[in-house]
C-alpha positions in Angstrom: 0.5 -9.7 -24.4 2.2 -13.2 -24.3 4.1 -12.3 -27.5 5.3 -9.1 -25.8 6.5 -11.1 -22.9 8.4 -13.4 -25.3 10.0 -10.5 -27.0 10.9 -9.0 -23.6 12.9 -12.1 -22.7 14.5 -12.0 -26.2 15.9 -8.6 -25.4 19.2 -9.1 -23.5 19.0 -6.0 -21.3 15.3 -6.4 -20.5 15.7 -10.1 -19.9 18.5 -9.4 -17.4 16.3 -7.0 -15.5 13.3 -9.3 -15.4 15.4 -12.3 -14.2 17.1 -10.1 -11.6 13.6 -9.0 -10.3 12.4 -12.6 -10.2 15.5 -13.6 -8.2 14.9 -10.9 -5.7 11.3 -12.0 -5.4 12.5 -15.6 -4.7 14.8 -14.4 -1.9 12.1 -12.2 -0.5 9.6 -15.1 -0.3 12.3 -17.4 1.2 12.9 -14.9 4.0 9.2 -14.8 4.8 9.3 -18.5 5.9 12.5 -18.5 8.0 11.6 -18.2 11.8 13.5 -16.0 14.1 15.5 -17.4 17.0 13.7 -17.8 20.3 10.4 -18.9 18.8 8.7 -22.2 19.4 7.7 -22.9 15.7 5.5 -25.9 16.5 3.3 -23.8 18.8 3.1 -21.1 16.1 2.0 -23.6 13.5 -0.6 -25.0 16.0 -2.0 -21.5 16.6 -2.0 -20.8 12.9 -4.0 -23.9 12.2 -6.5 -23.1 14.9 -6.9 -19.5 13.7 -7.8 -20.6 10.1 -7.3 -17.2 8.6 -9.1 -15.2 11.4 -6.3 -12.7 11.9 -8.2 -10.0 13.8 -6.4 -6.8 14.5 -3.2 -7.9 12.9 -4.8 -8.7 9.5 -3.6 -5.6 7.7 0.1 -5.9 8.8 0.0 -9.6 8.1 -1.3 -9.0 4.6 1.5 -6.6 3.9 4.1 -9.1 5.2 2.8 -11.9 3.1 1.7 -13.9 6.1 5.1 -13.6 7.8 3.8 -11.6 10.8 1.8 -14.3 12.4 4.6 -16.8 11.6 7.1 -14.5 13.3 9.8 -14.9 10.7 12.8 -12.7 9.9 10.6 -10.7 7.5 7.7 -10.5 10.0 7.5 -6.7 9.9 7.4 -6.7 6.1 7.3 -3.5 4.2 5.1 -1.7 6.7 7.9 0.3 8.6 9.1 1.7 5.2 5.6 2.6 4.1 4.9 4.3 7.5 8.2 6.2 7.3 7.6 7.3 3.8 4.1 8.6 4.6 5.4 10.4 7.7 8.2 12.1 5.8 5.8 13.1 3.1 3.5 14.7 5.6 6.4 16.4 7.4 7.6 17.9 4.2 4.6 20.2 4.2 5.1 21.2 7.9 8.9 21.4 8.2 10.5 24.2 6.0 13.9 22.3 5.9 12.3 19.2 4.3 10.3 21.4 1.9 13.6 23.1 0.9 15.2 19.7 0.3 12.3 18.6 -1.8 12.8 21.6 -4.1 16.6 21.0 -4.5 16.0 18.2 -7.0 17.9 14.9 -7.0 20.3 15.9 -4.2 17.5 16.9 -1.9 15.5 13.8 -2.7 18.5 11.7 -1.8 18.7 13.4 1.6 15.0 12.7 2.2 15.5 9.1 1.2 18.3 8.8 3.8 16.0 10.2 6.5 13.4 7.7 5.4 15.8 4.9 5.9 16.8 6.1 9.4 13.1 6.4 10.4 12.3 3.0 9.0 15.0 1.4 11.2 13.6 3.3 14.3 10.0 2.2 13.5 11.2 -1.4 12.9 12.8 -1.5 16.4 9.6 -0.1 17.9 7.3 -2.5 16.0 9.6 -5.5 16.6 9.5 -4.8 20.3 5.8 -4.6 20.3 5.4 -7.8 18.3 7.7 -9.7 20.7 5.7 -8.3 23.7 2.4 -9.3 22.0 3.6 -12.8 21.2 4.9 -13.3 24.8 1.6 -12.2 26.4 -0.4 -14.5 24.1 -2.4 -11.6 22.5 -1.1 -12.5 19.0 -3.3 -15.7 19.1 -6.0 -15.0 21.7 -8.0 -18.1 21.0 -5.0 -20.5 21.0 -4.3 -22.5 24.2 -0.6 -22.4 23.6 -0.5 -18.8 22.4 1.4 -17.7 25.5 4.1 -20.3 24.9 5.3 -19.0 21.6 8.4 -17.3 23.0 10.6 -19.8 24.7 12.7 -17.5 26.8 11.8 -14.2 28.5 15.3 -13.0 29.1 16.5 -9.6 27.9 19.2 -11.1 25.7 16.7 -13.3 23.8 14.3 -10.4 23.4 17.1 -8.2 22.1 18.2 -10.9 19.6 14.6 -11.3 18.3 14.1 -7.5 17.9 17.5 -7.1 16.2 16.8 -10.0 13.8 13.4 -8.5 12.7 15.0 -5.1 12.4 17.8 -6.5 10.2 15.1 -8.3 8.1 13.4 -4.9 7.6 16.7 -3.3 6.5 17.3 -6.2 4.1 13.8 -5.8 2.6 14.5 -2.1 2.1 17.9 -2.9 0.4 16.3 -5.5 -1.9 13.6 -3.0 -2.9 16.2 -0.4 -3.8 18.1 -3.0 -5.8 15.0 -3.8 -7.8 14.4 -0.1 -8.4 18.0 0.4 -9.7 18.7 -2.8 -11.6 15.2 -4.4 -12.1 11.8 -3.5 -13.5 9.5 -1.1 -11.7 9.5 0.4 -8.2 11.1 -2.2 -5.9 9.1 -1.4 -2.8 5.8 -1.6 -4.7 6.8 -4.9 -6.3 7.7 -6.5 -3.0 4.4 -5.2 -1.6 2.6 -6.7 -4.6 4.3 -10.1 -4.0 3.4 -10.0 -0.3 -0.3 -9.4 -1.0 -0.6 -11.8 -3.9 1.1 -14.6 -2.0 -2.0 -14.9 0.3 -4.5 -15.1 -2.5 -4.4 -18.9 -3.2 -4.8 -20.0 0.4 -7.5 -17.4 1.1 -9.5 -18.5 -2.0 -9.2 -22.2 -1.0 -10.3 -21.3 2.6 -13.5 -19.7 1.2 -14.2 -22.8 -0.8 -13.7 -25.1 2.2 -16.0 -22.9 4.4 -18.7 -22.7 1.8 -22.0 -24.5 2.3 -23.6 -24.4 -1.1 -22.6 -27.0 -3.7 -19.5 -27.9 -1.7 -18.4 -24.3 -1.5 -18.0 -23.8 -5.2 -20.9 -21.3 -5.4 -19.3 -19.0 -2.9 -16.0 -19.6 -4.6 -17.5 -18.5 -8.0 -19.2 -15.5 -6.5 -16.0 -14.3 -4.9 -14.2 -14.7 -8.3 -16.9 -12.7 -10.1 -16.8 -10.0 -7.4 -13.0 -9.8 -7.7 -13.1 -9.5 -11.5 -15.7 -6.7 -11.2 -13.6 -4.9 -8.7 -10.5 -5.2 -10.8 -12.4 -3.8 -13.8 -13.7 -0.9 -11.7 -10.2 -0.2 -10.2 -8.5 -0.2 -13.6 -11.2 2.2 -15.0 -11.0 4.7 -12.2 -7.2 4.5 -11.8 -6.8 5.3 -15.5 -9.4 8.1 -15.4 -8.1 11.6 -15.4 -9.2 15.2 -16.1 -6.9 16.8 -18.6 -6.7 20.5 -18.2 -5.4 22.1 -21.4 -2.4 24.4 -21.1 -1.1 26.8 -23.8 2.4 28.2 -23.7 3.0 31.5 -25.4 5.7 31.8 -28.1 8.8 33.6 -27.1 11.6 35.0 -29.4 15.1 34.6 -28.0 17.6 35.9 -30.5 16.6 34.4 -33.8 14.9 31.4 -32.3 11.4 31.0 -31.1 10.5 29.0 -28.1 7.1 27.8 -26.7 3.9 28.0 -28.6 3.1 24.4 -27.7 -0.1 22.9 -26.2 -0.1 20.4 -23.4 -2.3 19.5 -20.5 -2.2 18.9 -16.8 -3.4 15.3 -16.0 -5.4 15.3 -12.8 -6.4 11.8 -11.8 -9.7 11.0 -10.3 -8.0 9.0 -7.6 -5.3 11.5 -6.8 -4.6 10.0 -3.3 -4.1 6.4 -4.4 -4.3 3.8 -1.6 -3.0 6.0 1.2 -6.4 7.1 2.6 -7.4 3.4 3.0 -4.2 2.6 4.8 -4.6 5.7 7.1 -8.2 4.8 7.9 -7.4 1.1 8.6 -4.5 1.9 10.8 -6.4 4.6 12.8 -9.3 2.2 13.4 -6.9 -0.4 14.9 -5.7 2.0 17.6 -8.9 1.9 19.9 -9.1 -1.9 19.7 -5.4 -2.2 20.6 -5.8 0.1 23.5 -8.6 -2.0 24.9 -6.7 -5.2 24.2 -3.6 -4.2 26.2 -5.4 -2.3 28.9 -7.7 -5.2 30.0 -10.1 -2.6 31.2 -13.8 -3.4 32.0 -15.0 0.2 32.0 -18.0 1.3 29.9 -15.8 2.9 27.2 -13.8 -0.3 26.8 -17.0 -2.4 26.5 -18.4 0.1 23.9 -15.2 -0.1 21.8 -15.1 -3.9 22.0 -18.7 -4.0 20.7 -18.4 -1.5 17.9 -14.8 -1.3 16.7 -13.4 -4.9 17.0 -15.7 -6.6 14.5 -15.7 -5.0 11.1 -19.4 -5.9 10.4 -20.8 -3.4 12.9 -22.6 -0.4 11.4 -20.7 2.1 13.6 -17.4 0.6 12.4 -18.5 0.6 8.7 -19.7 4.2 8.9 -16.6 5.4 10.7 -14.3 3.6 8.2 -16.1 5.1 5.2 -16.0 8.7 6.7 -12.3 8.4 7.6 -11.4 7.3 4.0 -13.3 10.3 2.5 -11.6 12.6 5.0 -8.1 11.3 4.4 -8.6 11.4 0.6 -9.3 15.1 0.7 -6.5 15.7 3.3 -3.8 13.9 1.3 -4.8 15.5 -2.0 -4.7 18.9 -0.2 -1.1 18.4 0.9 0.2 16.6 -2.2 -1.1 18.9 -4.9 -0.6 22.7 -4.5 -2.7 24.7 -7.0 -0.9 27.9 -6.2 2.5 26.4 -6.9 1.4 24.9 -10.2 -0.1 28.2 -11.2 3.1 30.1 -10.3 5.2 27.7 -12.4 2.9 28.0 -15.3 3.1 31.8 -15.1 6.8 31.7 -14.8 7.2 29.8 -18.1 4.5 31.7 -20.0 1.8 29.0 -19.7 -1.9 29.7 -19.3 -5.2 27.8 -19.3 -7.4 29.0 -22.3 -10.1 31.3 -20.9 -8.5 31.6 -17.5 -6.2 34.5 -16.5 -2.7 33.6 -15.2 -1.9 33.8 -11.5 -4.5 33.7 -8.8 -7.5 32.9 -11.2 -5.6 29.9 -12.5 -4.9 28.6 -8.9 -8.6 29.1 -8.0 -9.7 27.2 -11.1 -7.3 24.3 -10.4 -8.5 24.2 -6.8 -12.2 24.1 -8.0 -11.5 21.3 -10.5 -9.5 19.4 -7.9 -12.3 19.5 -5.3 -14.8 18.4 -8.0 -12.9 15.3 -9.0 -11.8 14.3 -5.5 -15.3 13.6 -4.5 -15.9 10.7 -6.9 -12.4 9.5 -6.1 -13.0 9.5 -2.3 -16.4 7.8 -2.7 -14.8 5.2 -5.0 -12.1 4.4 -2.4 -14.7 4.0 0.4 -16.8 1.7 -1.8 -13.9 -0.5 -2.7 -12.7 -0.7 0.9 -16.2 -1.7 2.1 -16.6 -4.6 -0.3 -14.8 -7.2 1.9 -16.9 -6.1 4.9 -20.2 -6.6 3.0 -18.9 -10.0 1.7 -18.2 -11.1 5.3 -21.8 -10.4 6.3 -23.5 -11.8 3.2 -21.3 -14.8 2.3 -20.2 -15.6 5.9 -16.6 -15.8 4.6 -13.5 -15.6 6.7 -11.8 -12.4 7.6 -8.9 -13.0 5.3 -11.1 -12.0 2.3 -8.7 -12.0 -0.7 -10.3 -9.3 -2.8 -10.1 -6.6 -0.1 -10.0 -2.9 -1.1 -6.4 -2.3 -0.1 -5.1 -5.4 -1.7 -6.9 -4.9 -5.0 -5.9 -1.2 -5.2 -2.2 -2.1 -4.7 -2.1 -5.1 -6.9 -3.8 -3.4 -9.9 -1.9 -0.2 -9.4 1.5 -1.9 -9.3 0.6 -4.2 -12.1 -0.4 -1.3 -14.4 2.7 0.7 -13.6 5.0 -2.3 -14.1 3.4 -3.2 -17.5 3.7 0.4 -18.6 7.4 0.4 -17.8 8.0 -2.9 -19.7 6.0 -1.6 -22.6 7.9 1.7 -22.8 11.2 -0.2 -22.9 9.9 -2.5 -25.6 8.8 0.5 -27.7 12.2 2.0 -27.4 13.5 -1.1 -29.1 10.9 -0.9 -31.8 8.9 -3.8 -30.5 5.1 -4.0 -30.1 3.8 -3.2 -26.7 1.4 -5.0 -24.4 -1.7 -3.0 -25.5 -1.2 -3.4 -29.3 
């Protein structure tokens, strides 16, 4: 693998792409440490030191922003507005006929959907930026910090507008940097920036676990977390690469004096067809009740019940709800992203069939049957991976910023595998040995 990296840097075109990607990553990390105007940075650092990694409700967004959210920097919103906009557009494609028609138009239609995603990202960035400023001003961003309500220096409308515009511009800049990496670098730009944001918090989180450990100076807990992380990485790699290959045979056709078709191929159906999206959906949905209670300041019975059951992640009700939501969203997302009837119609149109299965409706029913069978282990696997940090919090008494969380491991391993595959394919095009040889 190291030899392949050396050969990659010896190839001029590939070396240029790798260096360009590394340069964008450096700029991205620099922007995550530049505070926005109107913020008392000393008070922010004081609250960060007192929090000691206990990020509460904002942990998920802070993880995706590389720790920039709680520091309230120009990249505080991170990649989350773009992720949310992409998911919303993907869901609306199934509901709105206009978007579905654009999706079928090929590259031109996809460019139009990408433009809509950019507009929606800016709108969500304005909304989330306003919410972040209001949360910081009220002191809810750091509830246990005595100077949490003194983070924002000025309460004027002008200062608030400048802060929101700065964070919105930062989100637009992140979106542009990601598209630059996609066009001129290696891999998917947005995925790589997400990878960098999550990986940036690993060293501090691991060292925090070591400092909070009580056995052998914390080294035992540190070692257990490392072993747990390696086991999770192995499991994620195994399941992410697992797929059910459905054989497809294309009939031979004679057009003039030439024959076409007669080839055999397969439809790869991944065990984890939904990816990490069900975990993100479930995590975001579970934050809503706690946020409502936090901003309503209500002392009613329902607010007390939510505070007892949905604020702390180690409660059995929270764990069971989280697991069931992940399983539900896994089936939901697979149902809207993979259409067996459309696949069956396309196969029938080009003379393809599954051996032993009649073309048309029987093929669609068979694909639907196989899809439901392989979605079950994929959904249970996602729920298991997502619950590992919760179990670790209870057993190891670790901090809430557990580095080997389900979402982080799924994203890091998935992006890493795809990036390595792209580098390997470019090396093989130049007759070099790949990473896995």
